[in-house]
Every structure is written in structure tokens, then in C-alpha cells.
N, C-alpha and C positions, 0 to 999 in steps of 0.2 A: 667308876666311883670308888671302887676298892683301892685302885692305884693312887688316887688322889688322897684318900685317907691315910694310906701307907706313907706317902710323901709328907703329909702334914704331921704325922706322928714322928717321922724321922727329923723333921725340922724342930719340933717342940721337945723331943727327947734326945738331944745331941749328947754324946758321951764326952768325957773330958779330953781325951786324946784326938777326937774327931775334928776335922777341918770345918771352919765356918763357911757360910755361903760365899763370901768374898774370896776366901782362900781356894775353894773349889773352882770358882770361876777363873781365878788366876792360874790354877793348875791346868785347866782345860782351855786356856785362851787361844792356843794354836789350832785346836780342832774345831771345825765349824759345828759339827753335830757330835757331842760326846757320847760315850757308851752308857753313862749313867743317866737314866731317865729324869732323875731329879735335877741334875745339873742342866740337862737339855731344856727342861721346863723353865728353869730360872733364866737361862740364856735367851730363850725365845720371848719370855715375858719382858726382859730388858730391851730386846730389839723392838718389840711392838710398842713399848712405852716410848722409846726414843723416836720412832717413826711418827707416833701420834703427837708427840711434843713438837716435832718439826712441822707437821701438818697444821697444828693449832697456831704456831707462830706465823706461818704463811697466811693462814686465813685471817688472823688478826691484822697483819699488814695489809691485806686486801680490803678489809673492813675500813681501815683508817684512810686508805687512799681513795675509795669510792664512796660518795656521799649517801646514796639511798639504801645502804646496808643489804646488799644482795646475798651475802654469805652468812647471815646470822643463824639460819637453821643448821647449816653444815658445822658452824663453829660450836653451836650448842651440843650437837651430837658428838663431836670429837672431844670436847671438854667433859661431857658426861661419861664417855668411855674411859677417859683418863682417870676420872674420879673413881669409877667402878674398879679399875685395875689397882689403883693405889689402896683402896680400902677393902679389897678382896670381896666384893659383893657376890661373886659367883659362888665362892666357897660357903659364904654365910647363908645364901639362899638354898644351896644344896643341903647344908646341915639342918636348916629349919624344915625343909620339905621332908627329909628322911625322918626327923623326929615326929613330924605330923603324921607321916605314913605309919610309923610304928605305933603311935597312939590309936590311930584308926584301926589297925590290925588287932590291937589288944581289945578295943571296944567290940569288934565284930566277933572275936572268939568267945566272949562272955555269953 
């Protein structure tokens, strides 16, 4: 969790001379797994997003071609996962849970 907050801080507090996310990805485009963990995280997130988008398009095509809608549950799961990745639900849930835990700890110390 500390690494994630470090990467979030790095993303929000970028210096003037520092490279943007797209520039970092372009710089490391030849290496499959870059040394920088932040760039690796962005690269894996992009790969997972592309894979889920491909899977969603295949499931939509299967839904259209077969009348009784056999893949509707799979499609709902894939699309929900894509929405969660796009709007960063995991980070938001982690932040709210850590704030809740901090408030509980403060209440228990009293």
C-alpha cells in the first residue's frame, strides 16, 4: 500500500522537467518489463485494459450472433472490470478504507 501511495504521489506531483506518462511509456517501449515500477504498473494496466476490451468485443459479437443471450453474465463481469479500471475503484476503495481505519484507531485511543 505504501508503494501505491508513493506512485500516486509521483503521478500527482510531477516536476516541470519530468516526463509525462506517455513519454515514459514511449521511452520504455522496447523493454517488456521496465526497471521503474511506476512505468511497469502503467504498462501492465494498459495491457490488461486492451485484453479486457478485446474480450468484451468478442463477447458482444457472440451475444449478437446467438439469440438466447448465453454470455450476458460474462459480459457484465468484463464490462464492470473495465469500468473499475478506468475510474480507479481499487485506489479509491483503499483510500477510503485507510481513512476509516485511521478514524477507528483514533476513536479507540480515546
